[in-house]
TORVEX-866979 format. One record per residue (C-alpha): x, y, z; residue number from 1; residue in three letters. Coordinates in nm, 2 decimals. Example, Ala and Ser with C-alpha at 12.3 -4.5 7.8 and 13.67 -1.06 7.14 Angstrom:
<nodes>
@X=1.23	Y=-0.45	Z=0.78	i=1	aa=Ala
@X=1.37	Y=-0.11	Z=0.71	i=2	aa=Ser
</nodes>
This chain:
<nodes>
@X=-4.49	Y=9.28	Z=6.75	i=1	aa=Met
@X=-4.57	Y=9.65	Z=6.70	i=2	aa=Lys
@X=-4.96	Y=9.67	Z=6.84	i=3	aa=Leu
@X=-5.20	Y=9.92	Z=6.87	i=4	aa=Leu
@X=-5.50	Y=9.84	Z=7.12	i=5	aa=Phe
@X=-5.83	Y=10.04	Z=7.07	i=6	aa=Phe
@X=-6.00	Y=10.02	Z=7.42	i=7	aa=Gly
@X=-6.08	Y=10.23	Z=7.73	i=8	aa=Asp
@X=-5.87	Y=10.30	Z=8.01	i=9	aa=Leu
@X=-6.03	Y=10.28	Z=8.32	i=10	aa=Ala
@X=-6.06	Y=10.11	Z=8.67	i=11	aa=Gly
@X=-6.39	Y=9.93	Z=8.57	i=12	aa=Thr
@X=-6.56	Y=9.72	Z=8.27	i=13	aa=Gly
@X=-6.35	Y=9.73	Z=7.92	i=14	aa=Phe
@X=-6.14	Y=9.95	Z=8.07	i=15	aa=Gly
@X=-5.96	Y=9.72	Z=8.30	i=16	aa=Thr
@X=-5.94	Y=9.45	Z=8.03	i=17	aa=Val
@X=-5.75	Y=9.66	Z=7.82	i=18	aa=Thr
@X=-5.49	Y=9.75	Z=8.08	i=19	aa=Met
@X=-5.43	Y=9.34	Z=8.22	i=20	aa=Asp
@X=-5.39	Y=9.22	Z=7.88	i=21	aa=Met
@X=-5.19	Y=9.58	Z=7.81	i=22	aa=Gly
@X=-4.98	Y=9.48	Z=8.09	i=23	aa=Arg
@X=-4.93	Y=9.12	Z=8.00	i=24	aa=Glu
@X=-4.84	Y=9.20	Z=7.64	i=25	aa=Leu
@X=-4.55	Y=9.43	Z=7.77	i=26	aa=Leu
@X=-4.42	Y=9.20	Z=7.99	i=27	aa=Ala
@X=-4.45	Y=8.96	Z=7.69	i=28	aa=Leu
@X=-4.20	Y=9.18	Z=7.48	i=29	aa=Gly
@X=-4.45	Y=9.34	Z=7.26	i=30	aa=His
@X=-4.46	Y=9.70	Z=7.21	i=31	aa=Asp
@X=-4.80	Y=9.81	Z=7.27	i=32	aa=Val
@X=-4.95	Y=10.14	Z=7.23	i=33	aa=Arg
@X=-5.33	Y=10.21	Z=7.33	i=34	aa=Phe
@X=-5.59	Y=10.45	Z=7.19	i=35	aa=Val
@X=-5.84	Y=10.55	Z=7.47	i=36	aa=Ser
@X=-6.17	Y=10.76	Z=7.52	i=37	aa=Gln
@X=-6.26	Y=10.67	Z=7.88	i=38	aa=Asn
@X=-5.99	Y=10.69	Z=8.12	i=39	aa=Glu
@X=-6.06	Y=10.79	Z=8.46	i=40	aa=Leu
@X=-5.78	Y=11.04	Z=8.66	i=41	aa=Gly
@X=-5.39	Y=11.05	Z=8.50	i=42	aa=Asp
@X=-5.30	Y=10.73	Z=8.34	i=43	aa=Leu
@X=-4.96	Y=10.62	Z=8.54	i=44	aa=Ala
@X=-4.69	Y=10.43	Z=8.34	i=45	aa=Glu
@X=-4.66	Y=10.18	Z=8.17	i=46	aa=Pro
@X=-5.01	Y=10.35	Z=7.97	i=47	aa=Phe
@X=-4.93	Y=10.73	Z=8.01	i=48	aa=Ala
@X=-4.62	Y=10.73	Z=7.79	i=49	aa=Ser
@X=-4.80	Y=10.47	Z=7.55	i=50	aa=Arg
@X=-5.15	Y=10.59	Z=7.55	i=51	aa=Thr
@X=-5.33	Y=10.84	Z=7.24	i=52	aa=Leu
@X=-5.61	Y=10.98	Z=7.49	i=53	aa=Ser
@X=-5.91	Y=11.12	Z=7.29	i=54	aa=Leu
@X=-6.06	Y=11.29	Z=7.62	i=55	aa=Ser
@X=-5.70	Y=11.46	Z=7.73	i=56	aa=Glu
@X=-5.49	Y=11.52	Z=7.35	i=57	aa=Arg
@X=-5.13	Y=11.61	Z=7.52	i=58	aa=Arg
@X=-4.88	Y=11.85	Z=7.31	i=59	aa=Glu
@X=-4.71	Y=11.70	Z=7.03	i=60	aa=Gly
@X=-5.02	Y=11.48	Z=6.99	i=61	aa=Trp
@X=-5.35	Y=11.50	Z=6.81	i=62	aa=Leu
@X=-5.47	Y=11.82	Z=6.80	i=63	aa=Ala
@X=-5.83	Y=11.83	Z=7.00	i=64	aa=Ala
@X=-6.10	Y=11.74	Z=6.75	i=65	aa=Gly
@X=-5.88	Y=11.68	Z=6.47	i=66	aa=Asp
@X=-5.93	Y=11.27	Z=6.54	i=67	aa=Phe
@X=-5.99	Y=10.98	Z=6.27	i=68	aa=Ser
@X=-5.86	Y=10.62	Z=6.30	i=69	aa=Pro
@X=-5.63	Y=10.68	Z=5.97	i=70	aa=Ala
@X=-5.42	Y=10.97	Z=6.17	i=71	aa=Lys
@X=-5.30	Y=10.75	Z=6.42	i=72	aa=Ile
@X=-5.01	Y=10.61	Z=6.21	i=73	aa=Val
@X=-4.92	Y=10.91	Z=6.01	i=74	aa=Glu
@X=-4.62	Y=11.08	Z=6.14	i=75	aa=Ala
@X=-4.68	Y=11.31	Z=6.35	i=76	aa=Gly
@X=-5.00	Y=11.10	Z=6.55	i=77	aa=Ala
@X=-4.76	Y=10.95	Z=6.77	i=78	aa=Trp
@X=-4.43	Y=11.18	Z=6.89	i=79	aa=Pro
@X=-4.18	Y=10.89	Z=6.72	i=80	aa=Asp
@X=-4.39	Y=10.83	Z=6.38	i=81	aa=Ala
@X=-4.45	Y=10.48	Z=6.51	i=82	aa=Trp
@X=-4.71	Y=10.23	Z=6.31	i=83	aa=Glu
@X=-4.85	Y=9.91	Z=6.40	i=84	aa=Pro
@X=-4.83	Y=9.58	Z=6.30	i=85	aa=Glu
@X=-5.16	Y=9.46	Z=6.38	i=86	aa=Ala
@X=-5.42	Y=9.67	Z=6.55	i=87	aa=Ile
@X=-5.72	Y=9.51	Z=6.81	i=88	aa=Val
@X=-6.04	Y=9.67	Z=6.90	i=89	aa=Leu
@X=-6.19	Y=9.58	Z=7.19	i=90	aa=Leu
@X=-6.57	Y=9.68	Z=7.22	i=91	aa=Gly
@X=-6.89	Y=9.54	Z=7.15	i=92	aa=Asp
@X=-7.01	Y=9.56	Z=6.74	i=93	aa=Phe
@X=-7.16	Y=9.88	Z=6.73	i=94	aa=Tyr
@X=-6.86	Y=10.05	Z=6.86	i=95	aa=Ala
@X=-6.60	Y=9.87	Z=6.63	i=96	aa=Ala
@X=-6.84	Y=9.97	Z=6.34	i=97	aa=Arg
@X=-6.85	Y=10.32	Z=6.44	i=98	aa=Leu
@X=-6.49	Y=10.36	Z=6.43	i=99	aa=Leu
@X=-6.38	Y=10.13	Z=6.14	i=100	aa=Val
@X=-6.62	Y=10.31	Z=5.90	i=101	aa=Phe
@X=-6.59	Y=10.66	Z=6.03	i=102	aa=Met
@X=-6.43	Y=10.74	Z=5.73	i=103	aa=Asp
@X=-6.34	Y=10.62	Z=5.39	i=104	aa=Glu
@X=-5.93	Y=10.69	Z=5.49	i=105	aa=Ala
@X=-5.99	Y=10.51	Z=5.85	i=106	aa=Gly
@X=-6.16	Y=10.21	Z=5.65	i=107	aa=Glu
@X=-5.86	Y=10.17	Z=5.43	i=108	aa=Glu
@X=-5.63	Y=10.16	Z=5.71	i=109	aa=Met
@X=-5.81	Y=9.87	Z=5.87	i=110	aa=Phe
@X=-5.85	Y=9.70	Z=5.55	i=111	aa=Arg
@X=-5.45	Y=9.72	Z=5.53	i=112	aa=Arg
@X=-5.30	Y=9.63	Z=5.89	i=113	aa=Ile
@X=-5.42	Y=9.32	Z=6.01	i=114	aa=Pro
@X=-5.74	Y=9.40	Z=6.25	i=115	aa=Thr
@X=-5.90	Y=9.20	Z=6.51	i=116	aa=Phe
@X=-6.19	Y=9.26	Z=6.71	i=117	aa=His
@X=-6.21	Y=9.14	Z=7.08	i=118	aa=Tyr
@X=-6.56	Y=9.10	Z=7.09	i=119	aa=Val
@X=-6.87	Y=9.03	Z=7.35	i=120	aa=Pro
@X=-7.15	Y=8.84	Z=7.19	i=121	aa=Val
@X=-7.43	Y=8.83	Z=7.50	i=122	aa=Glu
@X=-7.68	Y=8.69	Z=7.29	i=123	aa=Gly
@X=-7.83	Y=8.44	Z=6.97	i=124	aa=Ile
@X=-7.98	Y=8.52	Z=6.65	i=125	aa=Gly
@X=-7.67	Y=8.81	Z=6.58	i=126	aa=Leu
@X=-7.76	Y=8.98	Z=6.23	i=127	aa=Pro
@X=-7.61	Y=8.83	Z=5.90	i=128	aa=Pro
@X=-7.51	Y=9.22	Z=5.84	i=129	aa=Ala
@X=-7.21	Y=9.18	Z=6.09	i=130	aa=Trp
@X=-7.05	Y=8.97	Z=5.88	i=131	aa=Ala
@X=-6.90	Y=9.31	Z=5.66	i=132	aa=Lys
@X=-6.74	Y=9.45	Z=5.96	i=133	aa=Leu
@X=-6.64	Y=9.07	Z=6.04	i=134	aa=Trp
@X=-6.50	Y=8.99	Z=5.68	i=135	aa=Ser
@X=-6.18	Y=9.21	Z=5.74	i=136	aa=Phe
@X=-6.16	Y=9.28	Z=6.08	i=137	aa=Val
@X=-6.16	Y=8.95	Z=6.25	i=138	aa=Arg
@X=-6.32	Y=8.88	Z=6.51	i=139	aa=Pro
@X=-6.18	Y=8.71	Z=6.83	i=140	aa=Ile
@X=-6.45	Y=8.57	Z=7.04	i=141	aa=Ala
@X=-6.46	Y=8.60	Z=7.43	i=142	aa=Met
@X=-6.61	Y=8.29	Z=7.50	i=143	aa=Ser
@X=-6.74	Y=7.94	Z=7.38	i=144	aa=Glu
@X=-7.07	Y=8.09	Z=7.36	i=145	aa=Phe
@X=-6.96	Y=8.33	Z=7.15	i=146	aa=Gly
@X=-6.76	Y=8.14	Z=6.90	i=147	aa=Ala
@X=-7.04	Y=7.97	Z=6.83	i=148	aa=Asp
@X=-7.23	Y=8.25	Z=6.73	i=149	aa=Glu
@X=-6.99	Y=8.44	Z=6.53	i=150	aa=Ile
@X=-6.96	Y=8.12	Z=6.32	i=151	aa=Gln
@X=-7.35	Y=8.11	Z=6.25	i=152	aa=Lys
@X=-7.30	Y=8.42	Z=6.02	i=153	aa=Ile
@X=-6.94	Y=8.35	Z=5.93	i=154	aa=Met
@X=-6.90	Y=8.02	Z=5.86	i=155	aa=Gly
@X=-6.60	Y=7.98	Z=6.03	i=156	aa=Ser
@X=-6.56	Y=7.96	Z=6.39	i=157	aa=Arg
@X=-6.36	Y=8.27	Z=6.56	i=158	aa=Pro
@X=-6.08	Y=8.16	Z=6.84	i=159	aa=Pro
@X=-6.15	Y=8.21	Z=7.19	i=160	aa=Val
@X=-5.95	Y=8.38	Z=7.45	i=161	aa=Ile
@X=-6.10	Y=8.41	Z=7.77	i=162	aa=Tyr
@X=-6.06	Y=8.72	Z=7.99	i=163	aa=His
@X=-5.87	Y=8.67	Z=8.32	i=164	aa=Gly
@X=-5.96	Y=8.74	Z=8.65	i=165	aa=Val
@X=-5.62	Y=8.98	Z=8.86	i=166	aa=Ser
@X=-5.50	Y=8.81	Z=9.13	i=167	aa=Gln
@X=-5.57	Y=9.13	Z=9.35	i=168	aa=Asp
@X=-5.94	Y=8.94	Z=9.37	i=169	aa=Phe
@X=-5.93	Y=8.69	Z=9.63	i=170	aa=Tyr
@X=-6.05	Y=8.56	Z=10.01	i=171	aa=Pro
@X=-5.98	Y=8.76	Z=10.25	i=172	aa=Ala
@X=-5.72	Y=8.49	Z=10.50	i=173	aa=Thr
@X=-5.53	Y=8.56	Z=10.83	i=174	aa=Ala
@X=-5.23	Y=8.44	Z=10.62	i=175	aa=Thr
@X=-5.35	Y=8.68	Z=10.33	i=176	aa=Arg
@X=-5.55	Y=8.97	Z=10.45	i=177	aa=Pro
@X=-5.68	Y=9.27	Z=10.24	i=178	aa=Ile
@X=-5.53	Y=9.59	Z=10.35	i=179	aa=Arg
@X=-5.67	Y=9.91	Z=10.33	i=180	aa=Leu
@X=-5.51	Y=10.21	Z=10.46	i=181	aa=Gly
@X=-5.48	Y=10.09	Z=10.82	i=182	aa=Ser
@X=-5.78	Y=9.87	Z=10.80	i=183	aa=Thr
@X=-5.66	Y=9.43	Z=10.80	i=184	aa=Val
@X=-5.93	Y=9.26	Z=10.66	i=185	aa=Ile
@X=-5.88	Y=8.85	Z=10.72	i=186	aa=Arg
@X=-6.24	Y=8.74	Z=10.73	i=187	aa=Ser
@X=-6.58	Y=8.78	Z=10.53	i=188	aa=Lys
@X=-6.72	Y=8.98	Z=10.91	i=189	aa=Ala
@X=-6.44	Y=9.18	Z=10.91	i=190	aa=Glu
@X=-6.48	Y=9.27	Z=10.58	i=191	aa=Ala
@X=-6.84	Y=9.33	Z=10.70	i=192	aa=Arg
@X=-6.80	Y=9.56	Z=10.98	i=193	aa=Glu
@X=-6.54	Y=9.75	Z=10.71	i=194	aa=Tyr
@X=-6.89	Y=9.83	Z=10.50	i=195	aa=Phe
@X=-7.08	Y=9.88	Z=10.86	i=196	aa=His
@X=-7.26	Y=9.52	Z=10.77	i=197	aa=Val
@X=-7.45	Y=9.36	Z=11.03	i=198	aa=Asp
@X=-7.17	Y=9.06	Z=11.05	i=199	aa=Pro
@X=-7.50	Y=8.84	Z=11.14	i=200	aa=Lys
@X=-7.67	Y=8.96	Z=10.79	i=201	aa=Ala
@X=-7.68	Y=8.75	Z=10.52	i=202	aa=Arg
@X=-7.55	Y=8.90	Z=10.21	i=203	aa=Val
@X=-7.62	Y=8.85	Z=9.84	i=204	aa=Val
@X=-7.42	Y=9.12	Z=9.60	i=205	aa=Leu
@X=-7.42	Y=9.31	Z=9.26	i=206	aa=Arg
@X=-7.18	Y=9.52	Z=9.16	i=207	aa=Thr
@X=-7.23	Y=9.55	Z=8.76	i=208	aa=Asp
@X=-7.33	Y=9.89	Z=8.61	i=209	aa=Ala
@X=-7.68	Y=9.98	Z=8.61	i=210	aa=Asn
@X=-7.78	Y=9.93	Z=8.25	i=211	aa=Trp
@X=-8.06	Y=9.80	Z=8.01	i=212	aa=Pro
@X=-7.91	Y=9.41	Z=7.97	i=213	aa=Arg
@X=-7.83	Y=9.44	Z=8.33	i=214	aa=Lys
@X=-8.17	Y=9.39	Z=8.45	i=215	aa=Arg
@X=-8.21	Y=9.55	Z=8.79	i=216	aa=Tyr
@X=-8.56	Y=9.57	Z=8.81	i=217	aa=Ala
@X=-8.55	Y=9.18	Z=8.74	i=218	aa=Ser
@X=-8.31	Y=9.12	Z=9.04	i=219	aa=Leu
@X=-8.51	Y=9.29	Z=9.26	i=220	aa=Met
@X=-8.84	Y=9.17	Z=9.19	i=221	aa=Arg
@X=-8.67	Y=8.80	Z=9.18	i=222	aa=Ala
@X=-8.48	Y=8.89	Z=9.52	i=223	aa=Met
@X=-8.84	Y=9.03	Z=9.66	i=224	aa=Ala
@X=-8.98	Y=8.70	Z=9.82	i=225	aa=Pro
@X=-8.65	Y=8.59	Z=9.94	i=226	aa=Val
@X=-8.62	Y=8.90	Z=10.12	i=227	aa=Leu
@X=-8.93	Y=8.84	Z=10.29	i=228	aa=Leu
@X=-8.90	Y=8.54	Z=10.38	i=229	aa=Ala
@X=-8.52	Y=8.57	Z=10.52	i=230	aa=Arg
@X=-8.54	Y=8.91	Z=10.71	i=231	aa=Pro
@X=-8.15	Y=8.91	Z=10.77	i=232	aa=Asp
@X=-8.04	Y=8.87	Z=10.40	i=233	aa=Val
@X=-7.98	Y=9.19	Z=10.21	i=234	aa=Leu
@X=-7.94	Y=9.26	Z=9.84	i=235	aa=Leu
@X=-7.66	Y=9.50	Z=9.83	i=236	aa=Val
@X=-7.62	Y=9.69	Z=9.47	i=237	aa=Met
@X=-7.29	Y=9.86	Z=9.36	i=238	aa=His
@X=-7.42	Y=10.07	Z=9.06	i=239	aa=Cys
@X=-7.52	Y=10.44	Z=9.02	i=240	aa=Arg
@X=-7.89	Y=10.47	Z=9.15	i=241	aa=Ser
@X=-8.00	Y=10.65	Z=8.84	i=242	aa=Ser
@X=-7.85	Y=10.50	Z=8.48	i=243	aa=Asp
@X=-7.98	Y=10.39	Z=8.18	i=244	aa=Pro
@X=-8.10	Y=10.05	Z=8.34	i=245	aa=Gly
@X=-8.35	Y=10.26	Z=8.61	i=246	aa=Gly
@X=-8.37	Y=10.46	Z=8.88	i=247	aa=Asp
@X=-8.33	Y=10.21	Z=9.17	i=248	aa=Leu
@X=-8.56	Y=10.45	Z=9.41	i=249	aa=Arg
@X=-8.80	Y=10.42	Z=9.19	i=250	aa=Asp
@X=-8.79	Y=10.06	Z=9.13	i=251	aa=Leu
@X=-8.76	Y=10.02	Z=9.53	i=252	aa=His
@X=-9.11	Y=10.25	Z=9.58	i=253	aa=Ser
@X=-9.28	Y=9.92	Z=9.39	i=254	aa=His
@X=-9.20	Y=9.70	Z=9.74	i=255	aa=Phe
@X=-9.34	Y=9.70	Z=10.08	i=256	aa=Pro
@X=-9.09	Y=9.92	Z=10.29	i=257	aa=Pro
@X=-8.94	Y=9.63	Z=10.53	i=258	aa=Ala
@X=-8.84	Y=9.50	Z=10.20	i=259	aa=Ile
@X=-8.72	Y=9.80	Z=10.01	i=260	aa=Ser
@X=-8.50	Y=9.86	Z=10.33	i=261	aa=Gln
@X=-8.33	Y=9.49	Z=10.28	i=262	aa=Gln
@X=-8.26	Y=9.63	Z=9.93	i=263	aa=Met
@X=-7.96	Y=9.87	Z=9.92	i=264	aa=Val
@X=-7.69	Y=10.04	Z=9.74	i=265	aa=Asn
@X=-7.31	Y=10.10	Z=9.83	i=266	aa=Thr
@X=-7.36	Y=10.48	Z=9.72	i=267	aa=Gly
@X=-6.99	Y=10.51	Z=9.58	i=268	aa=Tyr
@X=-7.08	Y=10.58	Z=9.24	i=269	aa=His
@X=-7.34	Y=10.82	Z=9.31	i=270	aa=Asp
@X=-7.08	Y=10.98	Z=9.56	i=271	aa=Arg
@X=-6.88	Y=11.01	Z=9.23	i=272	aa=Gly
@X=-6.64	Y=10.73	Z=9.40	i=273	aa=Phe
@X=-6.44	Y=10.45	Z=9.19	i=274	aa=Leu
@X=-6.34	Y=10.18	Z=9.40	i=275	aa=Leu
@X=-5.96	Y=10.10	Z=9.40	i=276	aa=Asp
@X=-5.93	Y=9.73	Z=9.37	i=277	aa=Arg
@X=-5.83	Y=9.65	Z=9.73	i=278	aa=Pro
@X=-6.15	Y=9.79	Z=9.86	i=279	aa=Thr
@X=-6.35	Y=9.63	Z=9.55	i=280	aa=Leu
@X=-6.23	Y=9.30	Z=9.69	i=281	aa=Cys
@X=-6.32	Y=9.38	Z=10.02	i=282	aa=Ala
@X=-6.70	Y=9.46	Z=9.86	i=283	aa=Leu
@X=-6.65	Y=9.08	Z=9.73	i=284	aa=Tyr
@X=-6.57	Y=8.95	Z=10.04	i=285	aa=Asn
@X=-6.85	Y=9.10	Z=10.18	i=286	aa=Met
@X=-7.10	Y=8.84	Z=10.00	i=287	aa=Ala
@X=-7.27	Y=8.48	Z=10.05	i=288	aa=Asp
@X=-7.39	Y=8.49	Z=9.69	i=289	aa=Val
@X=-7.34	Y=8.70	Z=9.41	i=290	aa=Tyr
@X=-7.65	Y=8.79	Z=9.18	i=291	aa=Ala
@X=-7.65	Y=8.82	Z=8.79	i=292	aa=Ser
@X=-7.96	Y=8.82	Z=8.60	i=293	aa=Thr
@X=-7.82	Y=8.92	Z=8.24	i=294	aa=Ser
@X=-7.67	Y=8.81	Z=7.93	i=295	aa=Ala
@X=-7.29	Y=8.85	Z=7.98	i=296	aa=Glu
@X=-7.04	Y=8.84	Z=7.66	i=297	aa=Gly
@X=-6.80	Y=8.74	Z=7.95	i=298	aa=Phe
@X=-6.93	Y=8.82	Z=8.27	i=299	aa=Gly
@X=-6.62	Y=8.98	Z=8.47	i=300	aa=Leu
@X=-6.78	Y=9.08	Z=8.78	i=301	aa=Thr
@X=-6.94	Y=8.69	Z=8.81	i=302	aa=Ile
@X=-6.54	Y=8.59	Z=8.78	i=303	aa=Ala
@X=-6.39	Y=8.85	Z=9.02	i=304	aa=Glu
@X=-6.70	Y=8.74	Z=9.24	i=305	aa=Ala
@X=-6.57	Y=8.38	Z=9.21	i=306	aa=Leu
@X=-6.21	Y=8.44	Z=9.29	i=307	aa=Ala
@X=-6.29	Y=8.61	Z=9.63	i=308	aa=Cys
@X=-6.48	Y=8.28	Z=9.72	i=309	aa=Gly
@X=-6.85	Y=8.41	Z=9.64	i=310	aa=Val
@X=-7.07	Y=8.12	Z=9.45	i=311	aa=Pro
@X=-7.30	Y=8.27	Z=9.21	i=312	aa=Ala
@X=-7.63	Y=8.25	Z=9.08	i=313	aa=Val
@X=-7.65	Y=8.33	Z=8.71	i=314	aa=Gly
@X=-7.88	Y=8.29	Z=8.36	i=315	aa=Ala
@X=-7.85	Y=8.01	Z=8.16	i=316	aa=Asn
@X=-7.77	Y=8.18	Z=7.84	i=317	aa=Tyr
@X=-7.45	Y=8.34	Z=7.68	i=318	aa=Ser
@X=-7.12	Y=8.31	Z=7.86	i=319	aa=Ala
@X=-7.24	Y=8.32	Z=8.19	i=320	aa=Val
@X=-7.24	Y=7.93	Z=8.23	i=321	aa=Pro
@X=-6.88	Y=7.90	Z=8.10	i=322	aa=Glu
@X=-6.79	Y=8.12	Z=8.39	i=323	aa=Val
@X=-6.97	Y=8.00	Z=8.67	i=324	aa=Ile
@X=-6.98	Y=7.63	Z=8.58	i=325	aa=Gly
@X=-6.94	Y=7.42	Z=8.90	i=326	aa=Lys
@X=-6.95	Y=7.74	Z=9.15	i=327	aa=Ala
@X=-7.28	Y=7.77	Z=9.13	i=328	aa=Gly
@X=-7.64	Y=7.77	Z=9.01	i=329	aa=Val
@X=-7.78	Y=7.95	Z=8.65	i=330	aa=Val
@X=-8.14	Y=7.88	Z=8.60	i=331	aa=Val
@X=-8.36	Y=7.90	Z=8.26	i=332	aa=Pro
@X=-8.44	Y=8.21	Z=8.07	i=333	aa=Val
@X=-8.65	Y=8.35	Z=7.81	i=334	aa=Glu
@X=-8.53	Y=8.57	Z=7.56	i=335	aa=Leu
@X=-8.57	Y=8.93	Z=7.49	i=336	aa=Ile
@X=-8.53	Y=9.12	Z=7.21	i=337	aa=Asp
@X=-8.28	Y=9.41	Z=7.21	i=338	aa=Asn
@X=-8.19	Y=9.76	Z=7.04	i=339	aa=Glu
@X=-7.90	Y=9.58	Z=6.83	i=340	aa=Tyr
@X=-8.10	Y=9.33	Z=6.61	i=341	aa=Gly
@X=-8.03	Y=8.99	Z=6.82	i=342	aa=His
@X=-8.18	Y=8.87	Z=7.12	i=343	aa=Phe
@X=-8.07	Y=8.89	Z=7.52	i=344	aa=Trp
@X=-8.25	Y=8.68	Z=7.78	i=345	aa=Cys
@X=-8.48	Y=8.71	Z=8.07	i=346	aa=Ala
@X=-8.45	Y=8.44	Z=8.35	i=347	aa=Val
@X=-8.71	Y=8.28	Z=8.49	i=348	aa=Asp
@X=-8.71	Y=8.56	Z=8.86	i=349	aa=Glu
@X=-8.94	Y=8.24	Z=9.06	i=350	aa=Asp
@X=-8.67	Y=8.00	Z=9.00	i=351	aa=Gln
@X=-8.36	Y=8.26	Z=9.01	i=352	aa=Phe
@X=-8.54	Y=8.40	Z=9.35	i=353	aa=Gly
@X=-8.53	Y=8.01	Z=9.49	i=354	aa=Asn
@X=-8.20	Y=7.95	Z=9.35	i=355	aa=Ala
@X=-8.06	Y=8.26	Z=9.57	i=356	aa=Val
@X=-8.27	Y=8.09	Z=9.88	i=357	aa=Gly
@X=-8.16	Y=7.79	Z=9.85	i=358	aa=Glu
@X=-7.80	Y=7.85	Z=9.82	i=359	aa=Met
@X=-7.81	Y=8.11	Z=10.13	i=360	aa=Leu
@X=-8.01	Y=7.82	Z=10.32	i=361	aa=Asp
@X=-7.77	Y=7.55	Z=10.26	i=362	aa=Ser
@X=-7.40	Y=7.67	Z=10.40	i=363	aa=Pro
@X=-7.24	Y=7.34	Z=10.36	i=364	aa=Arg
@X=-7.32	Y=7.31	Z=10.01	i=365	aa=Glu
@X=-7.23	Y=7.70	Z=9.95	i=366	aa=Arg
@X=-6.89	Y=7.65	Z=10.09	i=367	aa=Gly
@X=-6.78	Y=7.36	Z=9.86	i=368	aa=Leu
@X=-6.90	Y=7.60	Z=9.56	i=369	aa=Met
@X=-6.73	Y=7.90	Z=9.74	i=370	aa=Ala
@X=-6.38	Y=7.65	Z=9.74	i=371	aa=Ala
@X=-6.42	Y=7.52	Z=9.37	i=372	aa=Gln
@X=-6.46	Y=7.87	Z=9.26	i=373	aa=Ala
@X=-6.13	Y=7.99	Z=9.36	i=374	aa=Val
@X=-5.99	Y=7.71	Z=9.18	i=375	aa=Thr
@X=-6.18	Y=7.70	Z=8.88	i=376	aa=Gln
@X=-6.10	Y=8.07	Z=8.86	i=377	aa=Val
@X=-5.75	Y=8.03	Z=8.87	i=378	aa=Arg
@X=-5.71	Y=7.76	Z=8.66	i=379	aa=Thr
@X=-5.91	Y=7.90	Z=8.41	i=380	aa=Lys
@X=-5.93	Y=8.28	Z=8.37	i=381	aa=Phe
@X=-5.52	Y=8.35	Z=8.38	i=382	aa=Ser
@X=-5.40	Y=8.69	Z=8.23	i=383	aa=Trp
@X=-5.05	Y=8.61	Z=8.16	i=384	aa=Pro
@X=-5.22	Y=8.21	Z=7.95	i=385	aa=Val
@X=-5.47	Y=8.43	Z=7.79	i=386	aa=Glu
@X=-5.24	Y=8.71	Z=7.64	i=387	aa=Ala
@X=-5.02	Y=8.52	Z=7.53	i=388	aa=Gly
@X=-5.29	Y=8.28	Z=7.32	i=389	aa=Lys
@X=-5.36	Y=8.68	Z=7.16	i=390	aa=Leu
@X=-5.03	Y=8.73	Z=7.14	i=391	aa=Ala
@X=-4.94	Y=8.37	Z=6.94	i=392	aa=Ser
@X=-5.25	Y=8.43	Z=6.71	i=393	aa=Tyr
@X=-5.18	Y=8.78	Z=6.59	i=394	aa=Leu
@X=-4.84	Y=8.64	Z=6.50	i=395	aa=Glu
@X=-4.96	Y=8.40	Z=6.31	i=396	aa=Ser
@X=-5.25	Y=8.60	Z=6.15	i=397	aa=Ser
@X=-5.00	Y=8.85	Z=6.04	i=398	aa=Ile
</nodes>
């Protein structure tokens, strides 16, 4: 199958989904090409020769400023005049709609070539207007929750294809250590030593981007009583200090210095560093609990933490309960408006903080959840399995 995949190729977010899914589809023998507008650094194979980059066009490819979706299938857009049999758009609804309706020629192309939208659904009450796009660009949900919500406006239920979780994320042990250059990490204590964290501390981790939906201010408010009652606990956040979700330094100023000092940022993003997977795996291994206060279309960072044996506390909303399962706790929420015409959620901050505190104070229960977490991820979220499902669905549809 000749498949064109619109999706960023980067080390975080949807970029990792594109790359991990893409590798598996290529391994299955499919001829996959990629269109990317957000890769970081030079692409390696198998992507370099298969990617039309909108941020760095190469000689013989489309000229700068000359991009439209239709031109990617015109003779000369690809060096070998390649044309796909199917197209997959990976991204949120607004990004897909903008791309599909960019111009008349592009819309005609997406109608002519079977096109599928691998879409995160993060809340309820989706706008009925979205059915216009999905009437010919067929949606594929990332969760059962997403499929349920799409069905409400489409009348039929789309297939569900989860994300996988890379085998690069796992609990560090003596028999399977994490190797970071000359450093070998075999335990939680050694992971903390690598990041200069007190080995006696208890660590709550969050690694999401600092965007409005992620609700970092809510996380910090929920954690403040936990930190006040437990001076040995750290809330470690791995994100930019200042982003559309707010400025963490301003948020810090709401809390007394003693509590504020227990809320720390890794600082890597602020210094322009993107952690590779082994280092990110070590960061997850450092934690006792993973904490997420947001609605999620899937929740890849939660799943990665679980794969490293770190139980999670999250919202009882969207795809989060599907990902956490029995490997953590979900807490009640209330609905909040968003700028996309439907509803996200806000966790009950008191109950969220209580759930994190109880998990921190129950090492035996936390250990049982940690063991469950690793098993759950490996059996439920496999890239080879999910890529096989996607390929089968696309082939049967075209």
